[in-house]
C-alpha positions in Angstrom: 4.6 -19.1 5.1 1.9 -16.3 4.8 1.4 -14.7 1.4 3.6 -11.5 0.4 1.8 -8.0 0.3 2.7 -4.8 -1.2 3.1 -1.9 1.0 1.1 1.5 0.2 -1.2 -0.7 -1.7 -2.4 -2.9 1.1 -2.9 0.2 3.8 -6.2 0.6 2.8 -9.1 0.1 5.1 -10.5 -3.4 4.5 -13.9 -3.0 2.7 -15.1 -6.1 4.5 -16.4 -6.1 8.0 -15.5 -8.4 10.4 -15.3 -8.9 14.4 -12.5 -9.3 16.4 -12.1 -10.1 20.1 -13.4 -7.6 22.4 -10.8 -4.7 23.2 -9.9 -6.5 26.9 -9.0 -9.7 24.8 -6.4 -8.3 22.7 -3.5 -10.6 22.7 -0.4 -9.2 23.7 1.7 -11.3 21.3 -0.5 -9.8 18.2 -0.1 -6.5 19.4 3.4 -6.8 19.4 3.4 -8.3 16.0 1.5 -5.7 14.6 3.5 -2.7 16.3 6.5 -4.6 13.9 4.3 -4.6 11.0 3.6 -1.0 11.5 7.3 -0.2 12.0 8.4 -2.2 8.7 5.4 -0.5 6.9 6.6 2.8 7.9 10.3 2.2 6.9 9.2 1.6 3.4 8.9 5.2 1.9 11.9 6.7 3.5 13.9 3.5 2.3 12.6 4.1 -1.1 13.8 7.8 -0.9 17.0 7.0 0.0 17.8 4.4 -2.4 20.2 5.6 -5.3 18.5 3.5 -8.2 15.6 4.6 -10.2 12.2 4.5 -8.8 10.6 2.1 -11.5 13.8 -0.2 -11.2 13.0 -0.4 -7.4 9.4 -1.1 -8.2 10.3 -3.9 -10.4 13.0 -5.6 -8.5 11.0 -5.5 -5.4 8.3 -7.3 -6.9 10.6 -9.8 -8.6 12.2 -10.6 -5.3 8.6 -11.1 -3.4 7.7 -13.7 -6.6 11.2 -15.5 -5.9 10.3 -15.7 -2.2 6.7 -16.4 -2.5 6.9 -19.0 -5.9 8.9 -21.9 -4.4 6.0 -22.2 -1.5 3.1 -21.7 -4.0 4.4 -24.0 -6.5 4.9 -26.6 -3.7 1.7 -26.1 -1.7 -0.8 -24.6 -4.3 0.1 -26.3 -7.4 -3.1 -28.1 -8.4 -5.0 -24.9 -7.2 -2.8 -23.0 -9.6 -3.5 -25.4 -12.6 -7.1 -25.4 -12.1 -8.1 -21.4 -11.6 -10.5 -20.3 -14.0 -10.4 -18.5 -16.8 -12.5 -15.4 -15.2 -10.5 -15.5 -11.9 -7.1 -15.6 -13.6 -8.2 -12.6 -15.8 -9.1 -10.6 -12.9 -5.9 -11.5 -10.9 -3.7 -10.3 -13.9 -5.9 -7.3 -13.9 -5.3 -6.5 -10.7 -1.5 -7.3 -11.0 -1.7 -4.6 -13.8 -3.3 -2.0 -11.7 -0.6 -2.8 -8.8 2.1 -2.3 -11.5 0.4 1.3 -12.3 0.3 2.0 -8.5 3.9 1.4 -7.8 4.9 3.3 -11.1 3.0 6.3 -10.2 3.8 6.0 -6.1 7.6 5.5 -5.9 8.5 8.2 -8.4 6.4 10.6 -6.1 8.6 10.2 -3.4 11.3 11.9 -5.4 9.1 14.8 -6.3 7.6 15.6 -2.9 8.0 15.1 0.7 7.6 11.8 2.2 5.0 13.0 4.6 2.9 14.1 1.7 3.2 11.2 -0.7 2.4 8.6 2.0 -0.6 10.5 3.3 -2.0 11.0 0.0 -1.4 7.5 -1.3 -3.3 6.0 1.8 -6.4 7.8 0.4 -6.8 4.3 -1.2 -9.9 3.6 1.1 -11.7 6.6 0.0 -11.4 5.8 -3.6 -12.7 2.1 -2.9 -15.5 3.3 -1.5 -16.2 5.7 -4.6 -15.8 2.8 -6.6 -18.2 0.7 -4.7 -20.8 3.5 -4.6 -20.8 3.7 -8.6 -21.5 -0.4 -8.4 -24.4 0.2 -6.1 -23.0 -0.2 -2.7 -23.7 2.2 -0.4 -21.6 3.4 2.8 -22.7 4.7 6.4 -23.0 8.3 7.1 -19.7 8.2 9.2 -18.1 6.7 6.2 -18.9 9.9 4.1 -18.4 12.3 7.0 -14.6 10.8 7.1 -14.3 11.2 3.4 -15.3 14.8 3.5 -12.6 15.4 6.3 -10.0 13.4 4.4 -10.3 15.2 1.2 -10.4 18.3 2.7 -6.8 17.5 4.3 -5.7 16.5 0.6 -7.0 19.9 -0.4 -5.0 21.7 2.4 -2.0 19.6 1.6 -2.0 20.2 -2.1 -2.3 23.9 -1.8 0.9 23.7 0.6 2.5 21.6 -1.6 1.8 24.0 -4.8 3.3 26.9 -2.4 6.6 25.2 -2.4 6.9 23.9 -6.5 4.9 22.9 -9.0 7.1 19.8 -8.7 6.0 19.1 -5.5 2.6 19.4 -6.4 2.8 17.0 -9.1 4.4 14.5 -6.5 1.0 15.0 -4.8 -0.8 14.3 -8.2 1.3 11.1 -8.7 0.6 9.8 -5.0 -3.3 10.3 -5.6 -3.4 8.4 -8.8 -1.3 5.8 -7.1 -4.1 5.4 -4.1 -6.8 5.4 -7.0 -5.0 2.4 -8.7 -4.5 0.7 -5.7 -8.5 1.1 -5.2 -9.0 -1.0 -8.1 -6.4 -3.5 -7.2 -7.8 -3.9 -3.8 -11.5 -4.9 -5.1 -10.3 -6.7 -8.1 -8.3 -8.7 -5.5 -11.3 -9.1 -3.1 -13.6 -10.8 -5.9 -11.1 -13.0 -7.0 -10.0 -14.1 -3.4 -13.9 -15.5 -3.1 -12.8 -18.7 -5.1 -8.9 -18.4 -5.0 -6.4 -19.0 -2.0 -4.2 -15.7 -0.9 -1.4 -17.6 -1.9 -2.3 -18.1 -5.3 -4.3 -15.1 -6.2 -0.7 -13.2 -5.2 1.6 -15.3 -7.0 -0.4 -14.6 -10.4 -0.7 -10.8 -9.1 3.0 -10.2 -8.5 3.9 -12.4 -11.5 1.9 -9.8 -13.5 2.9 -6.8 -11.7 6.6 -8.1 -12.5 5.9 -8.3 -16.1 4.0 -4.9 -16.8 6.8 -3.0 -14.8 9.3 -4.7 -16.9 7.4 -3.4 -19.9 7.4 0.0 -18.5 11.2 -0.1 -17.2 11.9 -0.6 -21.2 9.6 1.8 -22.7 11.0 4.4 -20.4 14.6 3.4 -20.9 14.9 3.0 -17.3 18.1 1.3 -16.3 17.7 -2.1 -14.2 21.4 -2.9 -13.4 24.9 -1.1 -12.7 24.6 0.1 -9.3 26.7 -0.7 -5.8 26.1 -3.8 -3.7 24.7 -1.4 -1.3 21.7 -0.6 -3.3 20.8 -4.0 -3.8 21.0 -4.5 -0.3 18.7 -1.8 0.2 16.3 -3.2 -2.5 16.2 -6.6 -0.4 15.9 -4.6 3.2 12.8 -2.9 1.3 11.2 -6.2 0.6 11.5 -7.7 3.8 10.8 -4.8 6.0 7.5 -3.7 3.7 6.6 -6.9 2.7 7.7 -9.8 4.9 7.7 -8.2 8.1 5.2 -5.1 7.3 2.2 -6.7 5.5 2.8 -10.6 6.0 2.6 -9.7 10.0 -0.3 -7.4 9.6 -2.4 -10.5 7.7 -1.2 -12.6 10.5 -2.7 -10.6 13.3 -5.9 -9.4 11.5 -7.9 -12.7 12.3 -7.5 -12.3 16.1 -7.4 -8.5 16.2 -10.0 -7.8 13.3 -10.0 -5.4 10.7 -11.1 -2.4 12.3 -8.4 -2.6 14.9 -5.8 -3.6 12.2 -6.4 -0.9 9.5 -6.8 1.6 11.9 -3.2 1.1 13.3 -1.5 0.8 9.9 -2.7 4.5 9.3 0.1 5.1 11.5 2.6 4.5 8.8 2.0 8.2 7.6 3.5 9.5 10.8 5.8 7.0 11.3 7.2 7.4 7.9 7.4 11.3 8.4 9.3 10.7 11.4 11.7 8.4 9.9 12.3 10.7 7.0 12.6 13.6 9.1 15.5 12.1 11.3 17.0 10.1 8.9 17.0 12.0 5.6 16.3 15.5 7.1 12.7 15.6 5.7 11.0 18.0 7.9 7.4 18.9 6.4 6.5 22.4 6.3 4.5 23.3 9.4 1.5 23.7 7.6 1.5 20.2 6.0 0.8 19.1 9.5 -2.9 20.1 9.8 -3.7 18.9 6.5 -1.9 15.3 7.3 -3.5 15.2 10.3 -7.3 16.1 8.8 -6.6 13.2 6.3 -5.5 10.8 9.1 -9.0 11.6 11.3 -11.0 11.1 7.8 -9.6 7.7 7.6 -10.2 6.9 11.1 -13.8 7.8 10.7 -13.8 5.8 7.7 -12.5 2.7 9.0 -14.7 3.1 12.0 -17.9 3.7 9.9 -16.6 0.5 7.6 -17.0 -1.7 10.7 -20.6 -0.8 11.5 
């Protein structure tokens, strides 16, 4: 059983390099699985926006459900590893879980304040924040990566300007989505460090359990109701967990070894137009015309970052 992953936080372009098969050798089955993965990930933001429950509660329960799905498998197959995790790795995994909780606590409310298209485009800037954080620690990126960052951030500026013209609330939603992308960058870097010595399954269980505890604390402090909804709402939360995590990121993890990180991460960027299309057709959220060039700039910049990162 593959490890369960988060949605927006794991749309980041991998910071490690790798080589996949040559383009002519890409397996058709894995390409189909990747398409299903992108569809599941793209459904996440519209489904969150449509679910009639507080955003923080949705974040909490989807993580609790993920732990419930992953926990029995991890305890059965990785019990010895979990008992033997070193103190440093455990603390880093818990710190990653806390950052993931911050990511969810910022991103999910942003979907109620700005459009699905804007929130999704801005939260996928995680690779840009990741590169900036790596530069602080002395890791230099290729020129193509920096060029991509400049293009993407230009798109961010244009998009936030468009949303400011709509309402201050939409601009605040943009800020929350950007903050969520930054928190996800810290989560990605800490996770990469932990997984040097800990399996993905064991790390994910510790991380998600921590995320659930931190989100529970945030919900209690904020006075967020955690129950009292219709059965349909609970089924929507289950559908979110299945589509975004079990079908979405578990399948992308499954195919990355054969398709390569460059192909997989670039394809996952289709989440933004996919989520925008679903939100438009399902929720009637048609972004303003001025937002389309901004989103296109962000996606172009992220594609350049992905290509530069491959080098």
